C-alpha positions, 0 to 999 in steps of 0.5 A, spaced: 144 103 829 140 109 828 139 113 833 133 117 830 129 118 824 124 123 823 118 125 818 117 133 818 114 138 813 117 144 811 114 148 814 117 144 820 111 140 823 114 133 826 109 128 823 112 122 826 119 120 829 121 112 832 120 112 839 124 105 839 130 110 839 130 112 847 136 115 847 136 123 847 141 126 841 147 130 844 145 137 842 141 139 836 143 135 830 136 137 826 136 144 828 143 145 826 142 141 819 135 146 818 139 152 819 146 151 816 144 146 810 137 146 808 135 153 809 142 155 806 141 151 799 146 146 801 140 140 800 144 137 794 150 134 799 149 126 800 151 128 808 151 132 813 156 132 819 154 134 825 160 135 832 156 136 839 157 137 845 161 131 850 164 129 843 158 127 839 159 125 832 153 125 828 152 123 821 145 126 818 143 124 811 135 126 808 131 125 802 125 129 801 118 128 797 118 135 794 111 133 791 107 133 798 113 138 801 116 132 806 123 131 809 125 125 811 132 125 816 136 119 819 141 121 824 146 115 826 154 115 829 159 117 825 164 111 826 159 106 825 158 107 817 151 104 816 150 102 810 143 101 809 141 108 811 139 110 803 135 105 802 132 105 809 130 113 807 127 110 800 123 105 803 120 109 808 118 115 803 115 110 799 111 107 804 109 114 808 108 117 801 102 112 801 098 113 808 100 121 808 094 126 809 095 133 810 089 134 815 093 128 819 098 130 824 099 124 828 102 117 825 102 111 830 100 106 826 106 107 822 111 104 827 110 097 825 111 098 818 118 102 819 120 096 824 118 091 818 122 096 813 128 097 817 129 089 818 128 088 811 134 094 810 138 091 815 138 084 812 140 086 805 146 090 808 149 084 811 148 079 805 151 084 802 157 084 806 157 077 806 157 076 798 163 081 799 168 078 804 166 071 799 169 074 793 176 077 797 179 070 797 177 069 791 181 075 788 186 075 793 189 067 790 187 070 783 192 076 784 198 071 787 197 067 781 198 073 776 204 075 781 207 068 781 207 067 773 209 074 772 215 074 776 217 067 772 216 071 766 221 077 769 226 072 771 227 070 764 227 077 761 232 080 766 237 074 763 236 075 756 237 083 758 243 081 762 245 077 755 244 083 751 247 089 755 254 085 755 253 084 747 251 091 747 258 094 750 261 091 744 257 094 739 257 101 743 265 100 742 264 099 735 260 105 734 265 109 738 270 108 734 267 109 728 264 115 730 272 117 732 274 115 724 269 121 722 263 117 720 256 119 722 252 112 720 250 112 728 242 111 726 244 105 721 248 101 727 242 102 732 237 099 727 241 093 726 242 092 733 234 092 734 233 087 729 238 082 732 237 084 739 229 082 738 222 085 740 223 085 747 230 089 747 227 094 741 223 098 745 230 101 749 234 101 743 229 105 739 228 110 746 235 111 746 236 112 739 230 118 740 234 121 745 241 122 741 237 125 736 233 130 740 240 132 743 243 133 736 236 137 735 237 142 741 244 143 739 242 145 732 236 149 735 241 153 740 246 155 734 240 158 731 238 161 737 244 164 739 244 167 731 238 170 733 239 173 739 246 176 736 242 180 730 236 182 736 242 185 740 245 188 734 239 191 731 236 193 738 243 197 739 242 202 732 235 204 735 236 211 739 232 212 745 226 218 743 225 224 748 219 224 752 214 229 749 210 233 755 203 235 753 203 243 755 197 246 758 192 249 753 190 256 755 183 258 753 182 266 751 188 269 755 185 267 762 190 266 767 192 259 769 188 254 773 190 253 780 194 246 781 190 241 784 193 240 791 190 234 796 196 234 801 196 237 808 198 245 808 204 246 812 204 254 815 211 258 816 214 254 821 214 247 818 207 245 822 201 241 820 195 247 819 189 243 822 184 242 817 177 244 818 172 238 817 168 239 811 161 237 809 161 232 804 154 230 803 150 225 806 152 218 805 149 213 801 148 208 806 142 213 808 138 213 801 133 208 799 135 205 792 130 205 787 130 199 783 127 199 776 124 193 773 125 193 765 129 187 765 123 183 766 122 183 758 129 181 757 129 175 762 122 173 758 126 173 752 132 169 754 127 163 757 124 163 750 131 162 747 133 157 752 126 153 751 127 153 743 132 147 743 127 143 748 122 144 743 126 141 737 128 135 740 120 134 743 116 137 737 111 142 737 104 138 739 108 135 744 111 141 748 104 145 746 100 139 750 105 139 755 105 146 757 097 145 757 096 139 761 103 139 766 108 134 767 106 128 772 113 129 775 119 133 774 126 128 773 132 129 773 133 128 766 128 134 765 132 139 770 139 138 767 139 142 761 135 148 765 140 148 771 147 147 766 144 154 763 144 157 770 150 154 772 153 157 766 150 164 767 152 164 774 159 163 772 159 169 768 157 173 773 164 171 777 160 166 782 165 161 784 164 154 780 164 150 786 158 154 789 154 155 782 154 147 782 152 146 789 147 151 788 144 147 781 144 141 786 141 144 791 135 146 786 134 140 783 133 136 790 128 141 791 124 139 785 125 133 783 119 129 783 115 136 784 109 136 779 109 141 773 104 146 773 099 147 767 102 153 762 109 153 765 115 150 762 121 147 766 126 152 764 121 158 768 120 153 774 127 152 775 129 160 774 123 161 779 126 156 784 134 159 784 131 166 784 127 164 790 134 160 793 138 167 792 134 171 795 134 166 801 141 165 801 143 173 800 137 176 805 141 176 813 138 171 817 140 176 823 140 184 825 144 188 821 143 195 824 149 197 827 146 204 829 142 199 834 148 195 837 152 201 838 146 204 842 146 198 846 153 198 847 153 205 850 147 204 855 152 198 858 158 203 858 162 201 854 164 202 847 162 198 840 168 195 838 169 194 830 175 190 827 176 190 819 180 184 817 182 182 810 187 181 804 192 186 802 190 192 798 182 191 798 181 198 801 180 196 808 183 203 811 179 207 806 172 204 808 174 205 815 174 212 814 167 211 810 163 207 815 167 213 820 164 218 817 157 215 816 157 214 824 158 221 824 152 223 821 148 220 825 151 223 832 155 217 834 162 219 837 168 215 833 176 213 835 180 210 830 185 205 832 191 204 828 193 197 828 197 196 822 204 196 825 206 191 819 205 197 812 209 202 811 205 209 811 199 205 814 199 209 820 200 216 816 194 213 811 190 213 818 192 219 821 190 224 814 182 220 815 182 222 822 184 230 820 180 230 815 174 227 819 176 231 825 176 224 830 181 222 834 186 216 833 189 212 837 196 210 835 203 208 838 207 207 831 211 201 828 213 194 830 208 194 836 203 188 837 197 190 834 193 186 839 196 190 845 195 197 841 187 195 840 187 194 847 190 200 849 185 203 844 179 200 847 181 203 854 183 209 851 176 210 849 172 208 855 175 213 858 174 218 853 166 216 852 167 214 845 162 210 842 165 206 836 172 204 836 174 202 829 180 198 829 184 197 822 189 191 821 194 190 817 192 186 810 195 178 811 194 173 805 190 167 808 196 163 807 201 167 812 201 163 818 204 169 823 200 174 820 194 169 821 196 168 828 197 175 831 190 177 827 187 171 832 190 174 838 187 181 837 180 178 836 181 173 842 184 178 846 179 184 845 173 180 843 170 185 838 163 186 837 164 185 830 169 182 826 168 185 818 171 181 812 173 186 807 173 183 800 174 185 793 168 185 789 172 183 783 175 176 786 171 170 783 174 163 786 179 166 790 173 169 794 172 162 796 178 160 799 180 167 802 174 167 807 174 159 808 181 159 810 180 166 814 174 162 817 178 156 819 185 159 822 180 163 826 177 157 829 183 153 829 188 159 833 183 160 837 185 160 845 177 158 846 173 153 845 168 157 842 172 160 837 170 167 833 169 168 827 167 173 821 161 176 823 159 181 817 162 182 810 164 189 807 165 188 799 169 194 796 170 197 788 163 195 787 163 200 782 168 197 777 164 190 776 159 192 772 154 185 772 159 181 775 156 181 782 158 174 783 162 175 789 157 177 793 153 170 793 160 166 793 162 170 800 155 170 803 155 162 801 161 160 804 161 163 810 154 165 812 156 172 814 151 177 811 154 183 806 153 189 811 156 195 807 158 196 799 164 200 797 162 204 791 166 210 790 172 213 792 169 219 796 167 218 804 160 218 802 160 212 797 158 207 802 152 203 801 147 197 802 147 191 799 140 191 794 139 183 795 133 184 789 138 187 785 143 183 785 139 177 784 136 180 778 143 181 775 145 174 776 139 171 773 139 176 767 
């Protein structure tokens, strides 16, 4: 039984809802569908499953009328598996579009129409179910008859095979005696036997014959291979190792040799480390406005024209010209497929995960199907404009990512703002933690580092070096300690000292490492940080989907509380090494729904900046 059916505009105005369904929905499945599916360009999916409070489990199905800008949503219990929902939505869409008027806001007269449509859909579903049940016994009886026949045939075959096996024993003995005498006509004997035994046993003899032939061939190949390896070894022994030639420093104009570049910590006469004075590394790129030039528009127009050339060849010059002037009545899926395929290939070349590129194209097709094509516009340009809007909508954060404001809010409450850096091995968590610390220091925010990577050798020393360079305190307990306890003690120490921000460094871990993921979940649940930052490389493609989805899944599964804590934001590293392969940003945001808060683009402390959404979208579609 249906729980609810709604009709509303894309602007959010509810035009009609069925009054017969008196049961109130548990939770807010419609709002969740809009936020997590329709607004995130996941509308190409067939259905959406919603898990609400008090064990409520709903399935939501929907359809669009893109020309009128209407959305039709049906909600029903997931356990029911209603067969008529898709057909009912199609009929409701057809009937409602005929009476729709943009100036009207109430459609109480549609109740009777819906009641009739629902009865028709339910009656068709019942007929379909009965026809399936009638066809099942017939098919079962046919299968039984076939099994019996095959059983008789199998019995006769087994008997004949048994007789052949007995005969084959003597044949094998004869063959063995001939081989013992030195004759090598075993292949001829097999052929004769296969002729005598007939067609039933011919396949078995052929397979055994082929197997014997392959063994001999392998022995010959091994013998040849052995000789080749011997010759290679003998040749290799003659070659003498070359002496390594070291390059000497060039001296210019008899000038004194330059000083050796040494970035290690300076040590005094007693062997103690001398304190390093914090040097000003310049202004962080986070505070600089990035100027984006729109020089790529001409290139995009050229590419659009290239994409549309095959279409003009197929349809002819006159028909394409007439269509561009008059406009097409309604866009169909077949019209959109060539342009969407080209867009999908383009996104994948930019390092977007294949699964996400396909879902995006399905969502754009769902938003354009049935829409009227305007005059003097091509299908390719319409599809590209729709994809550009979708990408901007996905990459634009839906909540505030102003960390400085959140830091001041936490400071007013008398507690430090805690940021936990998580991610896989070798992505640059410690280095980018130091960049974030430097950016916070420039805004007069007191920072403390917490060395909670008690697993990797040298991790504490690496963070200690960054702390000494930046002249900020660090809380450490050495190695082989519980990271969750170290983080809790670091937060307590920061509260006593009056530090504004605690940056927690964690060990790198693969998404499939169960013990380390359990330790990370414990750290997050015990300390309840204000921000969980996932540090990921901009170089990854399809692996970005696997990493983020499994990190979120493990954090949800291993959470001790009902409201599990997931990843809040993303820090993309090594962004300066990817040229135009910027698809990892889109893949990560799409799969997690978390915004990109920082982008690492170099080796110095100042090389940290914000994500320019327009620049990323233009690069993806270029």
